Biopython code that builds the backbone (N, CA, C, O; Angstrom):
import numpy as np
from Bio.PDB.StructureBuilder import StructureBuilder

atoms = [
    (1, "UNK", "N", (140.893, 175.074, 48.006)),
    (1, "UNK", "CA", (140.427, 176.235, 48.705)),
    (1, "UNK", "C", (139.520, 177.091, 47.841)),
    (1, "UNK", "O", (138.885, 178.023, 48.335)),
    (2, "UNK", "N", (139.457, 176.787, 46.579)),
    (2, "UNK", "CA", (138.589, 177.581, 45.691)),
    (2, "UNK", "C", (137.433, 176.757, 45.147)),
    (2, "UNK", "O", (136.771, 177.172, 44.197)),
    (3, "UNK", "N", (137.186, 175.603, 45.734)),
    (3, "UNK", "CA", (136.109, 174.738, 45.248)),
    (3, "UNK", "C", (134.766, 175.442, 45.301)),
    (3, "UNK", "O", (133.914, 175.201, 44.446)),
    (4, "UNK", "N", (134.554, 176.313, 46.291)),
    (4, "UNK", "CA", (133.278, 177.016, 46.415)),
    (4, "UNK", "C", (133.060, 177.998, 45.264)),
    (4, "UNK", "O", (131.922, 178.397, 45.017)),
    (5, "UNK", "N", (134.113, 178.396, 44.557)),
    (5, "UNK", "CA", (133.969, 179.289, 43.399)),
    (5, "UNK", "C", (133.382, 178.550, 42.203)),
    (5, "UNK", "O", (132.700, 179.143, 41.367)),
    (6, "UNK", "N", (133.652, 177.255, 42.131)),
    (6, "UNK", "CA", (133.164, 176.439, 41.018)),
    (6, "UNK", "C", (131.832, 175.772, 41.305)),
    (6, "UNK", "O", (131.083, 175.451, 40.382)),
    (7, "UNK", "N", (131.534, 175.562, 42.578)),
    (7, "UNK", "CA", (130.304, 174.890, 42.983)),
    (7, "UNK", "C", (129.709, 175.632, 44.174)),
    (7, "UNK", "O", (130.268, 175.599, 45.270)),
    (8, "UNK", "N", (128.593, 176.294, 43.966)),
    (8, "UNK", "CA", (127.965, 177.104, 45.003)),
    (8, "UNK", "C", (127.461, 176.318, 46.190)),
    (8, "UNK", "O", (127.155, 176.909, 47.226)),
    (9, "UNK", "N", (127.362, 174.997, 46.075)),
    (9, "UNK", "CA", (126.903, 174.179, 47.200)),
    (9, "UNK", "C", (127.992, 173.939, 48.221)),
    (9, "UNK", "O", (127.703, 173.551, 49.353)),
    (10, "UNK", "N", (129.235, 174.162, 47.844)),
    (10, "UNK", "CA", (130.361, 173.942, 48.753)),
    (10, "UNK", "C", (130.462, 175.140, 49.690)),
    (10, "UNK", "O", (130.575, 176.272, 49.219)),
    (11, "UNK", "N", (130.425, 174.919, 51.012)),
    (11, "UNK", "CA", (130.517, 176.053, 51.937)),
    (11, "UNK", "C", (131.887, 176.738, 51.854)),
    (11, "UNK", "O", (132.897, 176.104, 51.546)),
    (12, "UNK", "N", (131.897, 178.014, 52.129)),
    (12, "UNK", "CA", (133.131, 178.791, 52.077)),
    (12, "UNK", "C", (134.066, 178.386, 53.210)),
    (12, "UNK", "O", (135.286, 178.432, 53.052)),
    (13, "UNK", "N", (133.512, 177.994, 54.338)),
    (13, "UNK", "CA", (134.350, 177.589, 55.467)),
    (13, "UNK", "C", (133.872, 176.246, 56.005)),
    (13, "UNK", "O", (132.837, 175.724, 55.591)),
    (14, "UNK", "N", (134.642, 175.703, 56.929)),
    (14, "UNK", "CA", (134.285, 174.417, 57.534)),
    (14, "UNK", "C", (134.057, 174.579, 59.034)),
    (14, "UNK", "O", (134.333, 173.662, 59.807)),
    (15, "UNK", "N", (133.557, 175.736, 59.446)),
    (15, "UNK", "CA", (133.344, 176.011, 60.863)),
    (15, "UNK", "C", (132.423, 174.992, 61.520)),
    (15, "UNK", "O", (132.641, 174.610, 62.670)),
    (16, "UNK", "N", (131.393, 174.547, 60.797)),
    (16, "UNK", "CA", (130.460, 173.580, 61.382)),
    (16, "UNK", "C", (131.193, 172.301, 61.797)),
    (16, "UNK", "O", (131.012, 171.809, 62.911)),
    (17, "UNK", "N", (132.009, 171.774, 60.905)),
    (17, "UNK", "CA", (132.736, 170.537, 61.196)),
    (17, "UNK", "C", (133.749, 170.764, 62.317)),
    (17, "UNK", "O", (133.907, 169.914, 63.193)),
    (18, "UNK", "N", (134.427, 171.895, 62.291)),
    (18, "UNK", "CA", (135.392, 172.179, 63.354)),
    (18, "UNK", "C", (134.704, 172.278, 64.713)),
    (18, "UNK", "O", (135.256, 171.826, 65.716)),
    (19, "UNK", "N", (133.512, 172.862, 64.757)),
    (19, "UNK", "CA", (132.783, 172.960, 66.025)),
    (19, "UNK", "C", (132.322, 171.599, 66.521)),
    (19, "UNK", "O", (132.277, 171.358, 67.728)),
    (20, "UNK", "N", (131.982, 170.714, 65.600)),
    (20, "UNK", "CA", (131.572, 169.356, 65.982)),
    (20, "UNK", "C", (132.769, 168.587, 66.552)),
    (20, "UNK", "O", (132.620, 167.819, 67.502)),
    (21, "UNK", "N", (133.945, 168.796, 65.975)),
    (21, "UNK", "CA", (135.135, 168.056, 66.386)),
    (21, "UNK", "C", (135.788, 168.631, 67.640)),
    (21, "UNK", "O", (136.526, 167.919, 68.322)),
    (22, "UNK", "N", (135.541, 169.875, 67.956)),
    (22, "UNK", "CA", (136.251, 170.549, 69.045)),
    (22, "UNK", "C", (136.186, 169.807, 70.388)),
    (22, "UNK", "O", (137.224, 169.650, 71.031)),
    (23, "UNK", "N", (135.010, 169.345, 70.837)),
    (23, "UNK", "CA", (135.001, 168.649, 72.143)),
    (23, "UNK", "C", (135.903, 167.427, 72.176)),
    (23, "UNK", "O", (136.515, 167.140, 73.204)),
    (24, "UNK", "N", (135.994, 166.706, 71.071)),
    (24, "UNK", "CA", (136.837, 165.508, 71.050)),
    (24, "UNK", "C", (138.303, 165.903, 71.018)),
    (24, "UNK", "O", (139.134, 165.269, 71.668)),
    (25, "UNK", "N", (138.628, 166.953, 70.261)),
    (25, "UNK", "CA", (140.023, 167.392, 70.191)),
    (25, "UNK", "C", (140.486, 167.954, 71.528)),
    (25, "UNK", "O", (141.631, 167.734, 71.924)),
    (26, "UNK", "N", (139.629, 168.669, 72.222)),
    (26, "UNK", "CA", (140.016, 169.278, 73.489)),
    (26, "UNK", "C", (140.262, 168.233, 74.574)),
    (26, "UNK", "O", (141.033, 168.476, 75.503)),
    (27, "UNK", "N", (139.622, 167.085, 74.466)),
    (27, "UNK", "CA", (139.809, 166.057, 75.491)),
    (27, "UNK", "C", (140.759, 164.954, 75.020)),
    (27, "UNK", "O", (140.784, 163.859, 75.583)),
    (28, "UNK", "N", (141.536, 165.258, 73.987)),
    (28, "UNK", "CA", (142.434, 164.261, 73.401)),
    (28, "UNK", "C", (143.368, 163.644, 74.448)),
    (28, "UNK", "O", (143.555, 162.428, 74.463)),
    (29, "UNK", "N", (143.947, 164.459, 75.311)),
    (29, "UNK", "CA", (144.860, 163.912, 76.325)),
    (29, "UNK", "C", (144.131, 163.032, 77.325)),
    (29, "UNK", "O", (144.709, 162.075, 77.839)),
    (30, "UNK", "N", (142.878, 163.337, 77.608)),
    (30, "UNK", "CA", (142.113, 162.507, 78.538)),
    (30, "UNK", "C", (141.907, 161.111, 77.964)),
    (30, "UNK", "O", (141.831, 160.140, 78.716)),
    (31, "UNK", "N", (141.815, 161.000, 76.636)),
    (31, "UNK", "CA", (141.592, 159.688, 76.018)),
    (31, "UNK", "C", (142.832, 158.807, 76.115)),
    (31, "UNK", "O", (142.752, 157.602, 75.877)),
    (32, "UNK", "N", (143.966, 159.386, 76.458)),
    (32, "UNK", "CA", (145.163, 158.566, 76.648)),
    (32, "UNK", "C", (144.994, 157.588, 77.808)),
    (32, "UNK", "O", (145.700, 156.584, 77.897)),
    (33, "UNK", "N", (144.053, 157.895, 78.691)),
    (33, "UNK", "CA", (143.853, 157.087, 79.885)),
    (33, "UNK", "C", (142.597, 156.224, 79.773)),
    (33, "UNK", "O", (141.925, 155.970, 80.772)),
    (34, "UNK", "N", (142.284, 155.777, 78.565)),
    (34, "UNK", "CA", (141.103, 154.939, 78.344)),
    (34, "UNK", "C", (141.262, 153.562, 78.987)),
    (34, "UNK", "O", (140.273, 152.857, 79.183)),
    (35, "UNK", "N", (142.476, 153.178, 79.310)),
    (35, "UNK", "CA", (142.707, 151.896, 79.971)),
    (35, "UNK", "C", (143.574, 150.969, 79.150)),
    (35, "UNK", "O", (144.498, 150.348, 79.676)),
    (36, "UNK", "N", (143.285, 150.870, 77.869)),
    (36, "UNK", "CA", (144.070, 150.028, 76.978)),
    (36, "UNK", "C", (143.753, 150.440, 75.544)),
    (36, "UNK", "O", (142.848, 151.238, 75.300)),
    (37, "UNK", "N", (144.499, 149.894, 74.617)),
    (37, "UNK", "CA", (144.238, 150.206, 73.213)),
    (37, "UNK", "C", (142.839, 149.728, 72.813)),
    (37, "UNK", "O", (142.125, 150.425, 72.092)),
    (38, "UNK", "N", (142.452, 148.548, 73.277)),
    (38, "UNK", "CA", (141.131, 148.023, 72.953)),
    (38, "UNK", "C", (140.025, 148.892, 73.544)),
    (38, "UNK", "O", (139.007, 149.127, 72.893)),
    (39, "UNK", "N", (140.218, 149.370, 74.773)),
    (39, "UNK", "CA", (139.231, 150.263, 75.394)),
    (39, "UNK", "C", (139.125, 151.563, 74.602)),
    (39, "UNK", "O", (138.028, 152.092, 74.425)),
    (40, "UNK", "N", (140.247, 152.075, 74.129)),
    (40, "UNK", "CA", (140.227, 153.274, 73.295)),
    (40, "UNK", "C", (139.486, 153.053, 71.992)),
    (40, "UNK", "O", (138.753, 153.933, 71.541)),
    (41, "UNK", "N", (139.664, 151.895, 71.382)),
    (41, "UNK", "CA", (138.942, 151.564, 70.146)),
    (41, "UNK", "C", (137.445, 151.463, 70.406)),
    (41, "UNK", "O", (136.642, 151.926, 69.595)),
    (42, "UNK", "N", (137.071, 150.873, 71.509)),
    (42, "UNK", "CA", (135.646, 150.770, 71.854)),
    (42, "UNK", "C", (135.047, 152.146, 72.103)),
    (42, "UNK", "O", (133.920, 152.419, 71.688)),
    (43, "UNK", "N", (135.796, 153.017, 72.781)),
    (43, "UNK", "CA", (135.329, 154.381, 73.021)),
    (43, "UNK", "C", (135.144, 155.112, 71.692)),
    (43, "UNK", "O", (134.186, 155.868, 71.528)),
    (44, "UNK", "N", (136.047, 154.891, 70.754)),
    (44, "UNK", "CA", (135.940, 155.529, 69.441)),
    (44, "UNK", "C", (134.693, 155.051, 68.696)),
    (44, "UNK", "O", (134.033, 155.844, 68.023)),
    (45, "UNK", "N", (134.369, 153.776, 68.809)),
    (45, "UNK", "CA", (133.166, 153.238, 68.164)),
    (45, "UNK", "C", (131.915, 153.895, 68.745)),
    (45, "UNK", "O", (131.021, 154.308, 68.006)),
    (46, "UNK", "N", (131.859, 153.987, 70.067)),
    (46, "UNK", "CA", (130.696, 154.601, 70.720)),
    (46, "UNK", "C", (130.583, 156.068, 70.320)),
    (46, "UNK", "O", (129.488, 156.546, 70.022)),
    (47, "UNK", "N", (131.704, 156.784, 70.312)),
    (47, "UNK", "CA", (131.667, 158.197, 69.922)),
    (47, "UNK", "C", (131.211, 158.357, 68.473)),
    (47, "UNK", "O", (130.475, 159.291, 68.155)),
    (48, "UNK", "N", (131.641, 157.456, 67.599)),
    (48, "UNK", "CA", (131.211, 157.507, 66.199)),
    (48, "UNK", "C", (129.710, 157.286, 66.079)),
    (48, "UNK", "O", (129.040, 157.971, 65.306)),
    (49, "UNK", "N", (129.181, 156.335, 66.836)),
    (49, "UNK", "CA", (127.738, 156.088, 66.808)),
    (49, "UNK", "C", (126.957, 157.296, 67.323)),
    (49, "UNK", "O", (125.930, 157.663, 66.753)),
    (50, "UNK", "N", (127.441, 157.909, 68.396)),
    (50, "UNK", "CA", (126.763, 159.083, 68.963)),
    (50, "UNK", "C", (126.751, 160.229, 67.953)),
    (50, "UNK", "O", (125.711, 160.847, 67.725)),
    (51, "UNK", "N", (127.905, 160.514, 67.350)),
    (51, "UNK", "CA", (127.984, 161.620, 66.401)),
    (51, "UNK", "C", (127.179, 161.328, 65.134)),
    (51, "UNK", "O", (126.560, 162.237, 64.580)),
    (52, "UNK", "N", (127.177, 160.087, 64.670)),
    (52, "UNK", "CA", (126.384, 159.722, 63.492)),
    (52, "UNK", "C", (124.892, 159.906, 63.768)),
    (52, "UNK", "O", (124.159, 160.429, 62.928)),
    (53, "UNK", "N", (124.454, 159.480, 64.934)),
    (53, "UNK", "CA", (123.042, 159.648, 65.300)),
    (53, "UNK", "C", (122.679, 161.127, 65.351)),
    (53, "UNK", "O", (121.606, 161.515, 64.890)),
    (54, "UNK", "N", (123.558, 161.953, 65.905)),
    (54, "UNK", "CA", (123.311, 163.403, 65.965)),
    (54, "UNK", "C", (123.182, 163.992, 64.572)),
    (54, "UNK", "O", (122.260, 164.761, 64.303)),
    (55, "UNK", "N", (124.115, 163.631, 63.671)),
    (55, "UNK", "CA", (124.106, 164.179, 62.317)),
    (55, "UNK", "C", (122.846, 163.797, 61.552)),
    (55, "UNK", "O", (122.363, 164.571, 60.726)),
    (56, "UNK", "N", (122.317, 162.624, 61.817)),
    (56, "UNK", "CA", (121.113, 162.155, 61.137)),
    (56, "UNK", "C", (119.866, 162.802, 61.715)),
    (56, "UNK", "O", (118.828, 162.856, 61.055)),
    (57, "UNK", "N", (119.963, 163.294, 62.946)),
    (57, "UNK", "CA", (118.826, 163.948, 63.578)),
    (57, "UNK", "C", (118.168, 163.129, 64.669)),
    (57, "UNK", "O", (117.117, 163.508, 65.185)),
    (58, "UNK", "N", (118.782, 162.003, 65.025)),
    (58, "UNK", "CA", (118.261, 161.180, 66.118)),
    (58, "UNK", "C", (118.765, 161.726, 67.448)),
    (58, "UNK", "O", (119.798, 162.393, 67.513)),
    (59, "UNK", "N", (118.022, 161.433, 68.500)),
    (59, "UNK", "CA", (118.520, 161.674, 69.842)),
    (59, "UNK", "C", (119.528, 160.553, 70.107)),
    (59, "UNK", "O", (119.134, 159.390, 70.199)),
    (60, "UNK", "N", (120.821, 160.878, 70.232)),
    (60, "UNK", "CA", (121.820, 159.807, 70.327)),
    (60, "UNK", "C", (121.640, 158.908, 71.540)),
    (60, "UNK", "O", (121.928, 157.713, 71.466)),
    (61, "UNK", "N", (121.170, 159.457, 72.652)),
    (61, "UNK", "CA", (121.015, 158.638, 73.852)),
    (61, "UNK", "C", (119.810, 157.716, 73.720)),
    (61, "UNK", "O", (119.837, 156.592, 74.222)),
    (62, "UNK", "N", (118.759, 158.174, 73.054)),
    (62, "UNK", "CA", (117.610, 157.289, 72.795)),
    (62, "UNK", "C", (118.029, 156.167, 71.852)),
    (62, "UNK", "O", (117.616, 155.020, 72.019)),
    (63, "UNK", "N", (118.847, 156.504, 70.865)),
    (63, "UNK", "CA", (119.341, 155.494, 69.922)),
    (63, "UNK", "C", (120.158, 154.440, 70.651)),
    (63, "UNK", "O", (119.909, 153.244, 70.497)),
    (64, "UNK", "N", (121.149, 154.881, 71.455)),
    (64, "UNK", "CA", (121.988, 153.916, 72.164)),
    (64, "UNK", "C", (121.190, 153.062, 73.140)),
    (64, "UNK", "O", (121.410, 151.855, 73.237)),
    (65, "UNK", "N", (120.267, 153.686, 73.861)),
    (65, "UNK", "CA", (119.457, 152.930, 74.823)),
    (65, "UNK", "C", (118.642, 151.862, 74.107)),
    (65, "UNK", "O", (118.578, 150.717, 74.555)),
    (66, "UNK", "N", (118.020, 152.237, 72.996)),
    (66, "UNK", "CA", (117.208, 151.287, 72.247)),
    (66, "UNK", "C", (118.073, 150.164, 71.669)),
    (66, "UNK", "O", (117.718, 148.988, 71.753)),
    (67, "UNK", "N", (119.201, 150.538, 71.088)),
    (67, "UNK", "CA", (120.081, 149.532, 70.483)),
    (67, "UNK", "C", (120.612, 148.567, 71.542)),
    (67, "UNK", "O", (120.609, 147.354, 71.332)),
    (68, "UNK", "N", (121.064, 149.094, 72.667)),
    (68, "UNK", "CA", (121.608, 148.217, 73.710)),
    (68, "UNK", "C", (120.533, 147.329, 74.337)),
    (68, "UNK", "O", (120.827, 146.229, 74.807)),
    (69, "UNK", "N", (119.298, 147.804, 74.344)),
    (69, "UNK", "CA", (118.194, 146.994, 74.855)),
    (69, "UNK", "C", (117.852, 145.870, 73.885)),
    (69, "UNK", "O", (117.581, 144.745, 74.304)),
    (70, "UNK", "N", (117.865, 146.176, 72.587)),
    (70, "UNK", "CA", (117.491, 145.195, 71.569)),
    (70, "UNK", "C", (118.616, 144.239, 71.205)),
    (70, "UNK", "O", (118.352, 143.131, 70.740)),
    (71, "UNK", "N", (119.851, 144.639, 71.404)),
    (71, "UNK", "CA", (121.006, 143.880, 70.930)),
    (71, "UNK", "C", (121.047, 142.421, 71.387)),
    (71, "UNK", "O", (121.347, 141.556, 70.564)),
    (72, "UNK", "N", (120.766, 142.101, 72.647)),
    (72, "UNK", "CA", (120.881, 140.695, 73.067)),
    (72, "UNK", "C", (119.944, 139.736, 72.330)),
    (72, "UNK", "O", (120.264, 138.555, 72.200)),
    (73, "UNK", "N", (118.818, 140.207, 71.855)),
    (73, "UNK", "CA", (117.871, 139.314, 71.186)),
    (73, "UNK", "C", (117.778, 139.562, 69.684)),
    (73, "UNK", "O", (117.007, 138.895, 68.994)),
    (74, "UNK", "N", (118.550, 140.507, 69.175)),
    (74, "UNK", "CA", (118.489, 140.856, 67.755)),
    (74, "UNK", "C", (119.282, 139.836, 66.941)),
    (74, "UNK", "O", (120.350, 139.395, 67.365)),
    (75, "UNK", "N", (118.768, 139.466, 65.791)),
    (75, "UNK", "CA", (119.456, 138.500, 64.933)),
    (75, "UNK", "C", (120.737, 139.103, 64.369)),
    (75, "UNK", "O", (120.745, 140.252, 63.926)),
    (76, "UNK", "N", (121.814, 138.331, 64.384)),
    (76, "UNK", "CA", (123.080, 138.802, 63.820)),
    (76, "UNK", "C", (122.955, 139.156, 62.352)),
    (76, "UNK", "O", (123.604, 140.092, 61.885)),
    (77, "UNK", "N", (122.136, 138.428, 61.621)),
    (77, "UNK", "CA", (121.984, 138.676, 60.190)),
    (77, "UNK", "C", (121.284, 139.998, 59.905)),
    (77, "UNK", "O", (121.317, 140.479, 58.772)),
    (78, "UNK", "N", (120.645, 140.599, 60.922)),
    (78, "UNK", "CA", (119.928, 141.867, 60.742)),
    (78, "UNK", "C", (120.545, 142.994, 61.585)),
    (78, "UNK", "O", (119.875, 143.980, 61.895)),
    (79, "UNK", "N", (121.818, 142.842, 61.952)),
    (79, "UNK", "CA", (122.464, 143.806, 62.838)),
    (79, "UNK", "C", (122.562, 145.189, 62.206)),
    (79, "UNK", "O", (122.571, 146.194, 62.917)),
    (80, "UNK", "N", (122.637, 145.252, 60.868)),
    (80, "UNK", "CA", (122.757, 146.552, 60.206)),
    (80, "UNK", "C", (121.530, 147.437, 60.434)),
    (80, "UNK", "O", (121.616, 148.654, 60.275)),
    (81, "UNK", "N", (120.399, 146.848, 60.801)),
    (81, "UNK", "CA", (119.188, 147.629, 61.094)),
    (81, "UNK", "C", (119.379, 148.541, 62.305)),
    (81, "UNK", "O", (118.623, 149.496, 62.483)),
    (82, "UNK", "N", (120.367, 148.260, 63.126)),
    (82, "UNK", "CA", (120.594, 149.044, 64.334)),
    (82, "UNK", "C", (121.570, 150.203, 64.120)),
    (82, "UNK", "O", (121.775, 151.012, 65.025)),
    (83, "UNK", "N", (122.170, 150.289, 62.936)),
    (83, "UNK", "CA", (123.059, 151.406, 62.634)),
    (83, "UNK", "C", (122.255, 152.701, 62.547)),
    (83, "UNK", "O", (121.092, 152.672, 62.145)),
    (84, "UNK", "N", (122.846, 153.826, 62.914)),
    (84, "UNK", "CA", (122.082, 155.087, 62.986)),
    (84, "UNK", "C", (121.329, 155.451, 61.710)),
    (84, "UNK", "O", (120.208, 155.953, 61.783)),
    (85, "UNK", "N", (121.917, 155.209, 60.556)),
    (85, "UNK", "CA", (121.242, 155.621, 59.315)),
    (85, "UNK", "C", (120.089, 154.689, 58.918)),
    (85, "UNK", "O", (119.295, 155.053, 58.050)),
    (86, "UNK", "N", (119.976, 153.521, 59.513)),
    (86, "UNK", "CA", (118.886, 152.591, 59.211)),
    (86, "UNK", "C", (117.939, 152.388, 60.408)),
    (86, "UNK", "O", (116.883, 151.772, 60.263)),
    (87, "UNK", "N", (118.309, 152.893, 61.561)),
    (87, "UNK", "CA", (117.590, 152.640, 62.805)),
    (87, "UNK", "C", (116.211, 153.269, 62.797)),
    (87, "UNK", "O", (116.025, 154.411, 62.379)),
    (88, "UNK", "N", (115.260, 152.497, 63.268)),
    (88, "UNK", "CA", (113.893, 152.972, 63.517)),
    (88, "UNK", "C", (113.592, 152.691, 64.977)),
    (88, "UNK", "O", (113.808, 151.573, 65.444)),
    (89, "UNK", "N", (113.097, 153.682, 65.710)),
    (89, "UNK", "CA", (112.799, 153.435, 67.132)),
    (89, "UNK", "C", (111.861, 152.248, 67.303)),
    (89, "UNK", "O", (110.930, 152.061, 66.519)),
    (90, "UNK", "N", (112.111, 151.462, 68.317)),
    (90, "UNK", "CA", (111.294, 150.289, 68.612)),
    (90, "UNK", "C", (109.986, 150.747, 69.250)),
    (90, "UNK", "O", (109.984, 151.552, 70.181)),
    (91, "UNK", "N", (108.888, 150.228, 68.741)),
    (91, "UNK", "CA", (107.557, 150.606, 69.277)),
    (91, "UNK", "C", (107.246, 149.910, 70.559)),
    (91, "UNK", "O", (106.176, 150.118, 71.131)),
]
sb = StructureBuilder()
sb.init_structure("model")
sb.init_model(0)
sb.init_chain("A")
sb.init_seg("    ")
for serial, (resi, resn, name, xyz) in enumerate(atoms, 1):
    if name == "N":
        sb.init_residue(resn, " ", resi, " ")
    sb.init_atom(name, np.array(xyz, "f"), 0.0, 1.0, " ", f" {name:<3s}", serial, name[0])
structure = sb.get_structure()
């Protein structure tokens, strides 16, 4: 709790992170009805991709649309190119 006293780059509070997490925490009970454990895991993967794209500064829906469009013909050996931190919009 005193890390910000030793390092000025550390924020005094974590309000930003709490605000990012709030929508997911508020709908926690709704996720109980995802259908199955596997469906819940898939939903978590999609939510992680959306939030990662947002944090990087991408439009998350443009990212998902592009990735899902390219995925069927994309080489498995180059799948990491579609991750949010490496993704480049398709021309």
